Every structure is written in structure tokens, then in C-alpha cells.
Backbone as JSON, one array per atom type, in Angstrom:
{
  "sequence": "MTSTEKDRWPGAGRQREIAIAIPIISFAGIAIGVALQLLGVIPDAAEFWYGPAIGAFLLGYLAWLKPRLDVVSICAPIFAVMILIIPLDTKPGILIVILFAVSITILLIRLEKRFSTPIKISEENPMENYLYDYMERLRVMFSDIDRKTAHEIAQAFLSFRFGLYGNAVKQADEAILQIKDTEPGKVLKLALSIIRERANNLQNADVTPVTDIYFVDDDAPYLAIQIPKEANQDPPVLHLDNAIILIYTVSYMRSKDDEETLEEHQKYITGIISSYKKAMGL",
  "N": [[0.85, -1.19, 0.0], [0.74, 2.09, -0.97], [1.85, 5.42, 0.03], [0.5, 7.32, -1.36], [-1.92, 6.08, -2.03], [-3.02, 5.78, 0.52], [-3.45, 8.44, 1.27], [-5.53, 9.23, -0.38], [-7.68, 7.82, 0.38], [-10.9, 7.92, 1.8], [-11.45, 9.07, 5.1], [-9.1, 8.0, 6.15], [-7.13, 9.74, 7.19], [-8.67, 11.01, 9.12], [-9.3, 9.21, 11.27], [-6.74, 8.68, 12.27], [-5.98, 11.25, 13.1], [-7.88, 11.76, 15.12], [-7.21, 9.75, 16.96], [-4.63, 10.57, 17.72], [-5.23, 13.01, 18.83], [-6.67, 12.49, 21.16], [-5.08, 11.68, 23.61], [-3.49, 14.0, 23.69], [-5.25, 16.22, 23.97], [-6.46, 15.44, 26.37], [-4.37, 15.37, 28.38], [-3.3, 17.87, 28.01], [-5.4, 19.45, 28.84], [-5.39, 18.87, 31.56], [-2.93, 20.0, 32.28], [-3.45, 22.68, 31.76], [-5.4, 23.15, 33.71], [-3.86, 22.83, 36.07], [-2.11, 24.98, 35.72], [-3.9, 27.12, 35.84], [-4.71, 26.9, 38.48], [-2.31, 27.45, 39.84], [-2.03, 30.08, 39.1], [-4.01, 31.21, 40.49], [-6.54, 31.44, 39.47], [-8.5, 29.44, 39.57], [-9.59, 27.49, 42.37], [-8.98, 24.78, 42.52], [-7.27, 22.48, 40.52], [-8.6, 20.33, 39.49], [-11.1, 21.18, 38.85], [-11.01, 22.0, 36.28], [-11.81, 19.99, 34.19], [-12.17, 19.58, 31.55], [-10.49, 18.76, 29.4], [-9.83, 15.83, 29.67], [-12.53, 15.0, 29.58], [-13.41, 15.77, 27.02], [-11.63, 14.2, 25.58], [-12.64, 11.66, 26.22], [-15.13, 11.68, 24.92], [-14.26, 11.89, 22.29], [-12.96, 9.44, 22.1], [-15.12, 7.67, 22.3], [-16.43, 8.29, 19.9], [-14.46, 7.57, 18.02], [-14.34, 4.82, 18.51], [-16.8, 4.09, 17.53], [-16.38, 4.31, 14.81], [-14.81, 2.19, 14.18], [-14.29, -1.12, 12.71], [-14.93, -3.29, 14.31], [-16.87, -3.88, 17.23], [-16.34, -2.16, 20.22], [-17.46, -2.11, 23.23], [-16.75, -0.96, 25.69], [-15.09, 1.26, 25.07], [-16.86, 2.75, 23.53], [-18.63, 3.49, 25.48], [-17.22, 5.36, 26.88], [-17.81, 8.21, 26.93], [-20.04, 8.18, 28.65], [-18.89, 7.37, 31.05], [-17.31, 9.61, 31.49], [-19.22, 11.58, 31.99], [-20.37, 10.6, 34.36], [-18.18, 10.45, 36.12], [-16.65, 12.82, 35.89], [-18.16, 15.11, 34.96], [-20.83, 15.13, 36.06], [-20.55, 14.06, 38.88], [-21.48, 11.29, 40.91], [-21.03, 11.02, 43.62], [-18.74, 12.52, 45.57], [-16.92, 15.45, 44.41], [-14.46, 14.96, 41.88], [-10.94, 14.67, 42.58], [-7.7, 16.04, 41.59], [-6.06, 13.85, 41.2], [-7.84, 11.81, 40.47], [-8.77, 12.85, 38.07], [-6.43, 12.79, 36.55], [-5.94, 10.01, 36.53], [-8.19, 9.23, 35.13], [-7.65, 10.29, 32.59], [-5.39, 8.78, 31.98], [-6.58, 6.28, 31.88], [-8.38, 6.42, 29.66], [-6.5, 6.72, 27.7], [-5.21, 4.26, 27.78], [-7.38, 2.68, 27.02], [-7.63, 3.64, 24.43], [-5.29, 2.65, 23.2], [-5.82, -0.07, 23.42], [-8.13, -0.18, 21.83], [-7.12, 0.48, 19.28], [-5.39, -1.65, 18.81], [-6.89, -4.01, 19.09], [-9.42, -3.76, 17.91], [-9.4, -2.78, 15.35], [-9.26, -4.49, 13.31], [-11.03, -6.3, 10.92], [-11.56, -9.14, 10.73], [-10.4, -12.29, 12.11], [-7.13, -13.52, 11.51], [-6.52, -16.46, 9.75], [-4.34, -19.1, 10.0], [-4.54, -21.52, 8.85], [-6.15, -21.48, 6.59], [-5.46, -20.21, 3.61], [-7.06, -18.67, 1.91], [-8.78, -17.33, 3.6], [-6.93, -15.65, 4.77], [-6.29, -14.16, 2.53], [-8.74, -12.88, 2.05], [-8.89, -11.43, 4.43], [-6.69, -9.66, 4.11], [-7.62, -8.23, 1.93], [-9.87, -7.0, 3.04], [-8.58, -5.34, 4.91], [-7.31, -3.66, 3.14], [-9.44, -2.29, 2.05], [-10.7, -1.11, 4.19], [-10.34, 1.61, 5.2], [-11.01, 2.92, 2.9], [-13.76, 2.8, 2.66], [-14.72, 3.93, 4.96], [-16.52, 5.95, 5.36], [-19.05, 5.02, 5.01], [-22.17, 4.96, 6.4], [-23.98, 3.54, 9.22], [-26.68, 2.9, 8.66], [-26.79, 2.83, 5.83], [-24.92, 0.82, 5.39], [-26.28, -1.33, 6.47], [-28.39, -1.61, 4.65], [-26.91, -2.38, 2.41], [-25.87, -4.78, 3.32], [-28.24, -6.24, 3.62], [-29.04, -6.41, 0.97], [-27.05, -8.08, -0.03], [-27.51, -10.42, 1.54], [-30.15, -11.07, 0.86], [-29.83, -11.64, -1.86], [-28.12, -13.81, -1.61], [-29.77, -15.7, -0.36], [-31.61, -16.15, -2.3], [-33.76, -14.44, -2.51], [-34.72, -12.64, -4.66], [-36.3, -10.49, -5.53], [-36.39, -8.87, -3.23], [-33.67, -8.34, -3.05], [-33.23, -6.73, -5.3], [-34.75, -4.45, -4.62], [-33.49, -3.62, -2.2], [-30.9, -3.17, -3.07], [-31.35, -0.99, -4.75], [-32.17, 0.91, -2.82], [-29.82, 1.15, -1.29], [-28.01, 2.14, -3.2], [-28.99, 4.71, -3.63], [-28.3, 5.92, -1.24], [-25.56, 5.98, -1.04], [-22.61, 7.93, -1.22], [-21.22, 10.0, -3.87], [-18.41, 9.49, -4.1], [-15.12, 8.42, -5.19], [-14.63, 5.68, -4.3], [-17.28, 5.19, -3.6], [-18.66, 5.25, -6.04], [-17.69, 2.96, -7.3], [-18.68, 1.04, -5.56], [-21.41, 1.45, -5.91], [-21.58, 0.57, -8.54], [-21.01, -2.14, -8.18], [-23.26, -2.91, -6.7], [-25.16, -2.42, -8.64], [-24.55, -4.38, -10.49], [-25.16, -6.68, -9.0], [-27.85, -6.17, -8.62], [-28.84, -6.25, -11.24], [-28.33, -8.9, -11.9], [-29.91, -10.23, -9.97], [-32.43, -9.35, -10.76], [-32.61, -10.55, -13.28], [-32.57, -13.26, -12.55], [-34.89, -13.38, -11.07], [-36.71, -13.23, -13.09], [-36.4, -15.65, -14.24], [-34.19, -15.79, -15.89], [-31.2, -17.07, -16.5], [-28.88, -16.16, -17.54], [-25.7, -14.72, -17.17], [-24.85, -11.37, -16.06], [-24.34, -9.03, -18.66], [-24.12, -6.45, -19.49], [-23.14, -4.64, -17.66], [-20.17, -3.63, -16.32], [-17.08, -3.71, -14.43], [-14.38, -1.39, -14.74], [-10.94, -0.85, -15.82], [-9.85, 1.08, -14.1], [-11.11, 0.54, -11.74], [-9.81, -1.46, -10.49], [-8.23, -1.29, -8.0], [-10.16, -1.66, -6.05], [-11.13, -4.19, -6.21], [-11.32, -7.69, -5.45], [-10.52, -9.95, -6.89], [-8.2, -10.28, -9.32], [-7.1, -11.04, -12.39], [-5.06, -12.09, -15.21], [-6.11, -10.98, -18.46], [-6.11, -12.94, -20.47], [-6.49, -15.2, -19.02], [-9.02, -15.03, -18.17], [-11.79, -16.6, -18.56], [-14.51, -16.3, -18.42], [-15.82, -13.48, -18.41], [-18.31, -12.07, -17.54], [-19.07, -13.57, -15.25], [-16.84, -13.24, -13.63], [-16.96, -10.48, -13.08], [-19.36, -10.43, -11.68], [-18.69, -12.03, -9.47], [-16.66, -10.46, -8.29], [-18.2, -8.25, -7.62], [-19.95, -9.36, -5.7], [-18.12, -10.07, -3.67], [-17.04, -7.57, -2.99], [-19.33, -6.19, -2.06], [-20.03, -7.83, 0.1], [-17.74, -7.49, 1.72], [-17.72, -4.7, 2.37], [-20.15, -4.61, 3.72], [-19.66, -6.33, 5.89], [-17.63, -4.98, 7.26], [-18.77, -2.5, 7.93], [-21.45, -2.73, 8.8], [-22.61, -3.16, 11.79], [-24.88, -4.29, 12.8], [-25.32, -6.55, 11.27], [-23.11, -8.13, 11.41], [-22.59, -10.68, 12.7], [-24.32, -12.4, 11.32], [-23.37, -12.14, 8.71], [-20.84, -13.21, 9.01], [-21.28, -15.9, 9.0], [-21.37, -16.48, 6.36], [-18.87, -16.41, 5.39], [-17.32, -18.56, 4.43], [-18.52, -19.04, 2.01], [-17.71, -16.8, 0.56], [-14.88, -17.07, 0.63], [-14.78, -19.39, -0.79], [-15.49, -18.56, -3.37], [-13.25, -16.98, -3.95], [-11.3, -18.97, -3.88], [-11.84, -20.37, -6.2], [-10.56, -18.94, -8.13], [-7.97, -19.23, -7.56], [-5.78, -20.55, -8.86], [-5.62, -19.08, -11.25], [-4.89, -16.61, -10.24], [-2.43, -17.17, -9.34], [-1.9, -18.05, -6.75]],
  "CA": [[0.0, 0.0, 0.0], [1.57, 3.27, -1.07], [1.38, 6.57, 0.77], [-0.46, 8.03, -2.21], [-3.21, 5.42, -1.87], [-3.54, 6.1, 1.85], [-3.89, 9.83, 1.33], [-6.78, 9.49, -1.13], [-8.78, 7.04, 0.96], [-11.74, 8.7, 2.7], [-11.43, 8.69, 6.51], [-7.82, 7.49, 6.61], [-6.51, 10.73, 8.06], [-9.57, 11.4, 10.21], [-9.15, 8.33, 12.42], [-5.4, 8.92, 12.83], [-5.99, 12.54, 13.8], [-8.66, 11.61, 16.35], [-6.43, 8.93, 17.88], [-3.53, 11.39, 18.23], [-5.78, 14.13, 19.6], [-7.26, 12.07, 22.45], [-4.19, 11.91, 24.75], [-2.99, 15.38, 23.71], [-6.29, 17.07, 24.57], [-6.7, 15.02, 27.75], [-3.31, 15.79, 29.29], [-3.16, 19.33, 27.89], [-6.43, 20.01, 29.7], [-4.92, 18.77, 32.95], [-1.86, 20.98, 32.43], [-4.09, 24.0, 31.84], [-6.02, 23.22, 35.03], [-2.8, 23.06, 37.05], [-1.62, 26.34, 35.52], [-4.93, 28.05, 36.34], [-4.67, 26.86, 39.94], [-1.11, 28.15, 40.27], [-2.24, 31.51, 38.87], [-5.06, 31.66, 41.38], [-7.8, 31.64, 38.75], [-9.43, 28.47, 40.15], [-9.01, 26.96, 43.61], [-8.57, 23.38, 42.39], [-7.02, 22.15, 39.11], [-9.56, 19.31, 39.08], [-12.31, 21.83, 38.33], [-10.84, 22.14, 34.83], [-11.81, 18.6, 33.74], [-12.67, 19.58, 30.16], [-9.6, 18.0, 28.51], [-10.15, 14.4, 29.7], [-13.92, 14.77, 29.16], [-13.43, 15.84, 25.55], [-10.92, 13.0, 25.13], [-13.55, 10.52, 26.34], [-16.14, 11.76, 23.85], [-13.57, 11.55, 21.05], [-12.71, 7.99, 22.12], [-16.38, 7.02, 21.96], [-16.67, 8.49, 18.47], [-13.49, 6.75, 17.28], [-14.77, 3.42, 18.65], [-17.97, 3.91, 16.63], [-15.9, 4.22, 13.44], [-14.04, 0.96, 13.99], [-15.06, -2.21, 12.12], [-15.39, -4.21, 15.35], [-17.5, -3.13, 18.31], [-15.73, -2.13, 21.55], [-18.5, -1.5, 24.06], [-16.14, -0.16, 26.75], [-14.65, 2.54, 24.51], [-18.05, 3.5, 23.11], [-19.27, 4.02, 26.69], [-16.32, 6.3, 27.54], [-18.5, 9.47, 27.26], [-20.91, 7.98, 29.82], [-18.0, 7.4, 32.23], [-16.89, 11.0, 31.69], [-20.34, 12.29, 32.62], [-20.56, 10.1, 35.72], [-17.02, 10.66, 36.98], [-16.11, 14.18, 35.82], [-19.11, 16.21, 34.72], [-21.88, 15.09, 37.09], [-20.17, 12.96, 39.77], [-22.57, 10.82, 41.75], [-20.69, 11.21, 45.03], [-17.97, 13.76, 45.76], [-16.23, 15.96, 43.23], [-13.18, 14.28, 41.7], [-9.72, 15.43, 42.78], [-6.8, 16.07, 40.44], [-5.56, 12.49, 40.97], [-8.88, 11.09, 39.72], [-8.79, 13.39, 36.7], [-5.24, 12.25, 35.88], [-6.17, 8.58, 36.32], [-9.19, 9.1, 34.06], [-6.93, 10.55, 31.33], [-4.55, 7.61, 31.74], [-7.48, 5.17, 31.55], [-8.88, 6.51, 28.28], [-5.35, 6.49, 26.82], [-5.05, 2.8, 27.72], [-8.49, 2.19, 26.18], [-7.31, 4.0, 23.04], [-4.3, 1.68, 22.72], [-6.56, -1.33, 23.27], [-9.03, -0.04, 20.68], [-6.34, 0.45, 18.04], [-4.75, -2.95, 18.62], [-7.8, -5.16, 19.09], [-10.71, -3.55, 17.27], [-9.22, -2.17, 14.04], [-9.18, -5.58, 12.36], [-12.36, -6.84, 10.68], [-11.68, -10.57, 11.02], [-9.18, -12.92, 12.59], [-6.32, -14.18, 10.49], [-6.45, -17.91, 9.89], [-3.1, -19.64, 9.44], [-4.86, -22.78, 8.21], [-6.85, -21.25, 5.34], [-4.85, -19.07, 2.9], [-8.07, -17.82, 1.31], [-9.23, -16.43, 4.65], [-5.89, -14.63, 4.87], [-6.45, -13.29, 1.36], [-9.92, -12.06, 2.31], [-8.5, -10.5, 5.49], [-5.85, -8.62, 3.53], [-8.5, -7.42, 1.09], [-10.65, -6.16, 3.95], [-7.7, -4.31, 5.45], [-7.05, -2.69, 2.07], [-10.65, -1.49, 1.78], [-11.33, -0.62, 5.42], [-10.42, 3.07, 5.26], [-11.63, 3.41, 1.67], [-15.21, 2.86, 2.84], [-15.01, 4.3, 6.35], [-17.6, 6.96, 5.41], [-20.35, 4.36, 4.87], [-22.82, 4.99, 7.71], [-24.57, 2.28, 9.69], [-27.94, 2.63, 7.96], [-26.47, 2.45, 4.46], [-24.25, -0.48, 5.45], [-27.32, -2.33, 6.72], [-29.09, -1.84, 3.37], [-25.99, -3.13, 1.55], [-25.83, -6.14, 3.87], [-29.51, -6.9, 3.32], [-29.03, -6.73, -0.46], [-26.21, -9.29, -0.16], [-28.16, -11.58, 2.16], [-31.32, -11.43, 0.05], [-29.3, -12.28, -3.07], [-27.56, -15.1, -1.19], [-30.85, -16.62, -0.03], [-32.52, -16.31, -3.42], [-34.89, -13.51, -2.43], [-34.22, -11.72, -5.68], [-37.09, -9.25, -5.51], [-35.88, -8.06, -2.11], [-32.3, -7.92, -3.38], [-33.35, -5.59, -6.23], [-35.25, -3.3, -3.86], [-32.49, -3.18, -1.24], [-29.78, -2.6, -3.83], [-31.79, 0.35, -5.16], [-32.14, 1.77, -1.63], [-28.43, 1.39, -0.93], [-27.4, 2.99, -4.23], [-29.44, 6.09, -3.39], [-27.72, 6.43, -0.01], [-24.09, 6.02, -1.13], [-22.08, 9.18, -1.75], [-20.56, 9.89, -5.17], [-16.96, 9.52, -4.04], [-14.55, 7.41, -6.09], [-15.01, 4.34, -3.82], [-18.73, 5.08, -3.63], [-19.11, 4.95, -7.41], [-17.39, 1.54, -7.55], [-19.63, 0.27, -4.76], [-22.7, 1.55, -6.61], [-21.49, -0.3, -9.71], [-21.13, -3.52, -7.68], [-24.67, -3.12, -6.37], [-25.9, -2.46, -9.91], [-24.31, -5.71, -11.06], [-25.96, -7.61, -8.21], [-29.25, -5.86, -8.88], [-29.18, -6.74, -12.57], [-28.33, -10.37, -11.83], [-31.08, -10.62, -9.19], [-33.6, -9.08, -11.59], [-32.65, -11.59, -14.3], [-32.93, -14.53, -11.92], [-36.3, -13.27, -10.69], [-37.46, -13.46, -14.32], [-36.0, -16.96, -14.74], [-33.13, -15.64, -16.88], [-29.98, -17.47, -15.81], [-27.73, -15.6, -18.25], [-24.97, -13.76, -16.35], [-24.9, -9.97, -16.48], [-23.46, -8.78, -19.8], [-24.1, -5.04, -19.88], [-22.57, -3.82, -16.59], [-18.83, -4.13, -16.05], [-16.05, -2.88, -13.82], [-13.35, -0.95, -15.69], [-9.57, -1.02, -15.32], [-9.6, 2.0, -12.98], [-11.75, 0.02, -10.53], [-9.01, -2.59, -10.0], [-7.82, -1.22, -6.58], [-11.27, -1.99, -5.16], [-11.6, -5.54, -6.52], [-10.57, -8.75, -4.78], [-9.98, -10.91, -7.85], [-7.59, -9.65, -10.49], [-6.37, -12.06, -13.14], [-4.75, -11.66, -16.59], [-7.25, -11.07, -19.37], [-6.08, -14.19, -21.21], [-6.93, -16.27, -18.12], [-10.41, -14.76, -17.81], [-12.6, -17.35, -19.51], [-15.93, -15.93, -18.3], [-15.83, -12.12, -17.85], [-19.5, -11.71, -16.76], [-19.04, -14.24, -13.95], [-15.79, -12.6, -12.84], [-17.48, -9.2, -12.61], [-20.37, -10.73, -10.67], [-17.99, -12.49, -8.26], [-16.01, -9.3, -7.67], [-19.26, -7.43, -7.02], [-20.41, -10.04, -4.49], [-17.08, -9.98, -2.64], [-16.95, -6.17, -2.57], [-20.52, -5.88, -1.25], [-19.89, -8.56, 1.36], [-16.66, -6.9, 2.51], [-18.18, -3.42, 2.91], [-21.21, -4.92, 4.69], [-19.06, -6.93, 7.09], [-16.84, -3.99, 7.97], [-19.49, -1.3, 8.33], [-22.77, -2.98, 9.39], [-22.49, -3.88, 13.06], [-26.13, -5.03, 13.0], [-25.34, -7.77, 10.48], [-21.78, -8.74, 11.43], [-22.63, -12.1, 13.03], [-24.98, -13.12, 10.22], [-22.46, -12.15, 7.56], [-19.7, -14.09, 9.29], [-21.69, -17.26, 8.64], [-21.23, -16.64, 4.9], [-17.47, -16.18, 5.02], [-16.84, -19.69, 3.63], [-19.04, -18.82, 0.65], [-16.85, -15.8, -0.09], [-13.56, -17.66, 0.4], [-14.94, -20.38, -1.85], [-15.41, -17.83, -4.64], [-11.85, -16.61, -4.16], [-10.56, -20.19, -4.15], [-12.06, -20.8, -7.59], [-9.63, -18.19, -8.98], [-6.65, -19.36, -6.94], [-4.76, -20.89, -9.86], [-5.49, -17.96, -12.2], [-4.2, -15.51, -9.56], [-1.08, -17.62, -8.98], [-1.77, -18.18, -5.29]],
  "C": [[0.88, 1.24, 0.0], [0.99, 4.42, -0.28], [0.36, 7.36, -0.03], [-1.85, 7.43, -2.07], [-3.83, 5.76, -0.54], [-4.13, 7.49, 1.88], [-5.23, 10.04, 0.64], [-7.95, 8.72, -0.55], [-9.59, 7.88, 1.92], [-11.64, 8.19, 4.13], [-10.1, 8.22, 7.03], [-7.16, 8.45, 7.57], [-7.35, 11.05, 9.27], [-9.37, 10.53, 11.44], [-7.78, 8.51, 13.07], [-5.38, 10.19, 13.64], [-6.75, 12.46, 15.12], [-7.86, 10.85, 17.4], [-5.29, 9.74, 18.51], [-4.06, 12.48, 19.16], [-6.24, 13.73, 20.99], [-6.3, 12.26, 23.62], [-3.68, 13.35, 24.85], [-3.99, 16.3, 24.4], [-6.48, 16.74, 26.05], [-5.64, 15.59, 28.7], [-3.03, 17.29, 29.18], [-4.19, 20.02, 28.77], [-6.03, 19.98, 31.16], [-3.85, 19.82, 33.22], [-2.43, 22.4, 32.55], [-4.74, 24.19, 33.2], [-5.01, 23.51, 36.12], [-2.29, 24.5, 36.95], [-2.62, 27.36, 36.07], [-4.96, 28.06, 37.87], [-3.46, 27.64, 40.48], [-1.24, 29.67, 40.11], [-3.35, 32.08, 39.75], [-6.4, 31.89, 40.71], [-8.88, 30.7, 39.28], [-8.78, 27.88, 41.39], [-8.45, 25.55, 43.48], [-8.43, 23.04, 40.91], [-8.04, 21.13, 38.59], [-10.85, 19.91, 38.53], [-12.23, 22.03, 36.82], [-10.68, 20.72, 34.25], [-12.13, 18.46, 32.24], [-11.8, 18.73, 29.21], [-9.89, 16.51, 28.5], [-11.59, 14.09, 29.27], [-14.05, 14.79, 27.64], [-12.74, 14.61, 24.96], [-11.81, 11.77, 25.18], [-14.6, 10.51, 25.24], [-15.5, 11.44, 22.5], [-13.29, 10.06, 20.96], [-13.99, 7.23, 21.75], [-16.69, 7.12, 20.48], [-15.74, 7.63, 17.63], [-13.88, 5.28, 17.34], [-15.94, 3.11, 17.73], [-17.53, 3.73, 15.18], [-15.2, 2.9, 13.14], [-14.91, -0.16, 13.43], [-15.56, -3.23, 13.13], [-15.83, -3.42, 16.57], [-16.73, -3.29, 19.62], [-16.67, -1.36, 22.48], [-17.89, -0.57, 25.11], [-15.74, 1.22, 26.23], [-15.84, 3.39, 24.08], [-18.73, 4.14, 24.31], [-18.39, 5.03, 27.43], [-16.99, 7.66, 27.84], [-19.41, 9.35, 28.48], [-20.08, 8.01, 31.1], [-17.57, 8.82, 32.54], [-17.98, 11.8, 32.39], [-20.47, 11.89, 34.08], [-19.42, 10.46, 36.66], [-16.59, 12.13, 37.05], [-17.17, 15.27, 35.8], [-20.19, 16.26, 35.8], [-21.55, 13.93, 38.03], [-21.31, 12.6, 40.71], [-22.3, 11.05, 43.24], [-19.99, 12.56, 45.22], [-17.31, 14.19, 44.47], [-14.87, 15.29, 43.1], [-12.0, 15.22, 41.99], [-8.83, 15.34, 41.56], [-6.26, 14.68, 40.13], [-6.55, 11.68, 40.15], [-8.91, 11.55, 38.27], [-7.61, 12.84, 35.91], [-5.44, 10.77, 35.56], [-7.21, 8.34, 35.21], [-8.53, 9.3, 32.7], [-6.04, 9.35, 30.97], [-5.42, 6.44, 31.27], [-7.97, 5.24, 30.1], [-7.73, 6.36, 27.27], [-5.09, 5.0, 26.67], [-6.15, 2.19, 26.86], [-8.24, 2.48, 24.71], [-6.33, 3.0, 22.44], [-4.97, 0.34, 22.48], [-7.46, -1.3, 22.05], [-8.27, -0.18, 19.38], [-5.76, -0.93, 17.76], [-5.74, -4.08, 18.4], [-9.07, -5.0, 18.27], [-10.61, -2.85, 15.91], [-9.19, -3.21, 12.94], [-10.54, -6.22, 12.16], [-12.53, -8.3, 11.07], [-10.36, -11.11, 11.51], [-8.44, -13.59, 11.44], [-6.29, -15.68, 10.76], [-5.18, -18.43, 9.23], [-3.38, -20.9, 8.64], [-5.49, -22.58, 6.83], [-6.28, -20.02, 4.64], [-5.89, -18.13, 2.3], [-8.7, -16.88, 2.34], [-8.22, -15.31, 4.86], [-6.0, -13.63, 3.71], [-7.63, -12.34, 1.55], [-9.61, -11.02, 3.39], [-7.68, -9.35, 4.93], [-6.67, -7.67, 2.66], [-9.34, -6.48, 1.94], [-9.8, -5.02, 4.52], [-7.42, -3.23, 4.4], [-8.24, -1.77, 1.86], [-11.17, -0.75, 3.0], [-11.44, 0.89, 5.47], [-11.04, 3.66, 4.0], [-13.12, 3.67, 1.88], [-15.6, 3.22, 4.27], [-16.13, 5.32, 6.47], [-18.98, 6.34, 5.19], [-21.02, 4.31, 6.24], [-23.55, 3.67, 7.98], [-25.84, 1.91, 8.92], [-27.69, 2.15, 6.54], [-25.83, 1.07, 4.43], [-25.26, -1.59, 5.68], [-28.09, -2.64, 5.43], [-28.21, -2.67, 2.43], [-25.94, -4.58, 2.0], [-27.1, -6.91, 3.52], [-29.61, -7.26, 1.84], [-28.2, -8.0, -0.7], [-26.94, -10.52, 0.35], [-29.38, -12.03, 1.36], [-30.88, -12.14, -1.23], [-28.8, -13.69, -2.74], [-28.66, -16.13, -0.94], [-31.88, -16.78, -1.15], [-33.75, -15.45, -3.37], [-34.61, -12.36, -3.39], [-35.01, -10.42, -5.76], [-36.63, -8.32, -4.42], [-34.5, -7.52, -2.42], [-32.32, -6.71, -4.32], [-33.75, -4.33, -5.47], [-34.19, -2.74, -2.92], [-31.25, -2.62, -1.92], [-30.12, -1.19, -4.29], [-31.71, 1.34, -4.0], [-30.71, 2.14, -1.27], [-27.74, 2.33, -1.92], [-27.76, 4.46, -4.01], [-28.74, 6.72, -2.19], [-26.2, 6.6, -0.07], [-23.62, 7.32, -1.79], [-21.31, 8.95, -3.05], [-19.06, 10.12, -5.06], [-16.42, 8.47, -5.01], [-14.87, 5.99, -5.6], [-16.52, 4.13, -3.89], [-19.26, 4.7, -5.0], [-18.84, 3.49, -7.75], [-18.36, 0.65, -6.79], [-21.02, 0.3, -5.39], [-22.71, 0.63, -7.84], [-21.64, -1.76, -9.3], [-22.58, -3.84, -7.34], [-25.53, -3.2, -7.62], [-25.75, -3.82, -10.58], [-25.15, -6.76, -10.35], [-27.45, -7.42, -8.5], [-29.7, -6.45, -10.22], [-29.27, -8.27, -12.58], [-29.57, -10.87, -11.09], [-32.36, -10.44, -10.02], [-33.74, -10.15, -12.68], [-33.12, -12.92, -13.71], [-34.4, -14.54, -11.5], [-37.2, -13.56, -11.89], [-37.04, -14.75, -15.02], [-34.98, -16.87, -15.87], [-31.81, -15.93, -16.18], [-28.72, -16.96, -16.5], [-27.02, -14.59, -17.37], [-25.07, -12.34, -16.91], [-23.92, -9.73, -17.62], [-23.31, -7.3, -20.11], [-23.58, -4.1, -18.79], [-21.23, -4.42, -16.2], [-18.03, -3.16, -15.18], [-15.05, -2.5, -14.92], [-11.99, -1.07, -15.03], [-9.28, -0.13, -14.12], [-10.2, 1.51, -11.67], [-10.91, -1.06, -9.85], [-8.61, -2.48, -8.52], [-8.91, -1.64, -5.6], [-11.74, -3.44, -5.3], [-10.7, -6.61, -5.91], [-9.86, -9.67, -5.76], [-9.48, -10.18, -9.09], [-6.71, -10.69, -11.18], [-6.05, -11.53, -14.54], [-5.95, -11.87, -17.51], [-7.3, -12.39, -20.11], [-6.54, -15.37, -20.35], [-8.4, -16.13, -17.73], [-11.33, -15.39, -18.86], [-14.07, -16.96, -19.48], [-16.04, -14.55, -17.64], [-17.08, -11.76, -17.06], [-19.51, -12.31, -15.36], [-17.98, -13.6, -13.06], [-16.28, -11.27, -12.27], [-18.52, -9.42, -11.5], [-19.71, -11.16, -9.36], [-17.29, -11.34, -7.54], [-17.04, -8.4, -6.99], [-19.75, -8.05, -5.72], [-19.4, -9.88, -3.36], [-16.97, -8.56, -2.11], [-18.13, -5.8, -1.66], [-20.46, -6.57, 0.1], [-18.88, -7.88, 2.28], [-17.11, -5.59, 3.15], [-19.25, -3.65, 3.98], [-20.6, -5.41, 6.0], [-18.33, -5.88, 7.92], [-17.68, -2.88, 8.58], [-20.85, -1.54, 8.98], [-22.64, -3.82, 10.65], [-23.74, -4.72, 13.32], [-26.11, -6.4, 12.33], [-24.04, -8.56, 10.56], [-21.83, -10.24, 11.69], [-23.25, -12.92, 11.91], [-24.06, -13.23, 9.02], [-21.28, -13.09, 7.77], [-20.02, -15.54, 8.93], [-21.5, -17.54, 7.15], [-19.78, -16.44, 4.43], [-16.92, -17.31, 4.15], [-17.33, -19.58, 2.18], [-18.13, -17.86, -0.11], [-15.46, -16.37, -0.36], [-13.62, -18.75, -0.67], [-14.88, -19.74, -3.23], [-13.96, -17.48, -4.96], [-11.03, -17.84, -4.55], [-10.7, -20.65, -5.6], [-11.14, -20.07, -8.57], [-8.19, -18.33, -8.5], [-5.54, -19.62, -7.97], [-4.53, -19.72, -10.82], [-4.75, -16.77, -11.57], [-2.79, -15.89, -9.13], [-0.85, -17.73, -7.5], [-1.41, -19.61, -4.89]]
}
């Protein structure tokens, strides 16, 4: 992954900036409180708890952006309200404020290490590793997909998977309307259009693969399966398979409501990838 690719991915810089800002704001706030006490502006540095409180709210927001749910980090703003803003018992002292800042910093490290990865790496199944790497490549590309849109995308995939083709057409249409016209968004819309067209054909008992909607060469960075043209014996099926994998990947990473259900279909996705293993030289 080149630095140029990272810079153009939506949300790549935003999460890094938030992560860096959390400890800086938290401890800078404490330092300001101490300085105000020394200057005689406030009687107790602990009264200036704004830095750690803001850090907690930023931590909760960052946890919401991650592909895996960390309930503790998401609840950090609630802890800030209970401990710092509206304490249930006595007002917190400076030691409590410092410990709170240290705690959310530890939670931040835990969040970055344990909840930034969509799926576990399997040493036994190379295709799961391939899918994992693909997800990591796309994770920041599609970080701007909100929960509602991701749910619609997931439902379109699941309906298509279960043969509910009428539902798949409807849900693909809904998702397409909600996706932004960014570069990744346009590729995702194209993938949904391919799935929609295929579902519509199957609903009408037409088993012919899609022939009029294709990915183009510029879409390659977003596609899981890339093989030489001379090895591509069935282009419509390849485009359909890439669309299915892309839609599944975005759904899995961004729809927390459907994560467990989608995980049950991981073998289906790795099976598609496996069918191109020889052509990809894996």
C-alpha cells in the first residue's frame, strides 16, 4: 500500500488525527487546570476537567468508526459524565482526573490494537488470509459508509444469497441512493448495480450472467480478484464475483447489525476466491 493510496482514501486521516488528539487534549487540559490553579484563577485544578472529558467523547466516536465493536470505549463518554461532569458522590480530585486521562489512553491503545481488524487471520486457510488482507485494504476506503447504508448493503447481499431476488433488487436500489458519489462510492454503486441486474434476471428466470454492466480497469484497486485477461474465460461471472465480494466486505466492515450473520457466509466468499486461486497464482 503506497502513501499516495492512503492519502486518497476517505477517513484514513480522520481516524489517525482523532487517535492522536485524544491523549494530547486530555493531558493538555490537565496541564491548563494546574496552571490556572497556580495563577489563582481556580481553587482546584480538578475543576478544569474539560480536557479528559473531551478526550472521552472523542474515544467514543473513534470506537464507533471501527469495524469491530468495543463497548467499553463506546461508553467512555458515559463514564466521563458520571465521573467528571456530574459525579454521583464527591467531586473528583486532580488524581482522579489524571487517572481518568490515563485510563482513556489505555483504552485508546486497546481499541487500536484489538478492534481495528475486521476478522481474525487464519493460518490454516490461505483464502481467509487473502480475504482478510483485502478487507484491510478497503477498510479506510469505505469508512464513510454509515450504519444505515451499510445495513441496506448487507440486506441486499443476504437477500441475493438466499434467493430472495425481488428483495435484493429493492435493497440494492435503496443502498445505491444512499451512497455518496466519491470514487469508492461509485465503484460500490457499480457492484450493487451488477448484483441488482443479476437478481432481476434470476427473478425473471433468466440465468444468463450480467453482460451489460462491467467494472473498468480503474476500478481494480477496489476488486478482490484480479487475473490476466487471457486467463479470464468468463468475464460476466468474474465481474459478478467481484461485485459479491466487494458488497460482502463493505457490509461486514461497516454494518455492526449484520456482522454475526455475515460471518456465517465467510466460507461462501472464500470459496469464490478459491475458484480463482490458480489464475491468480496463489
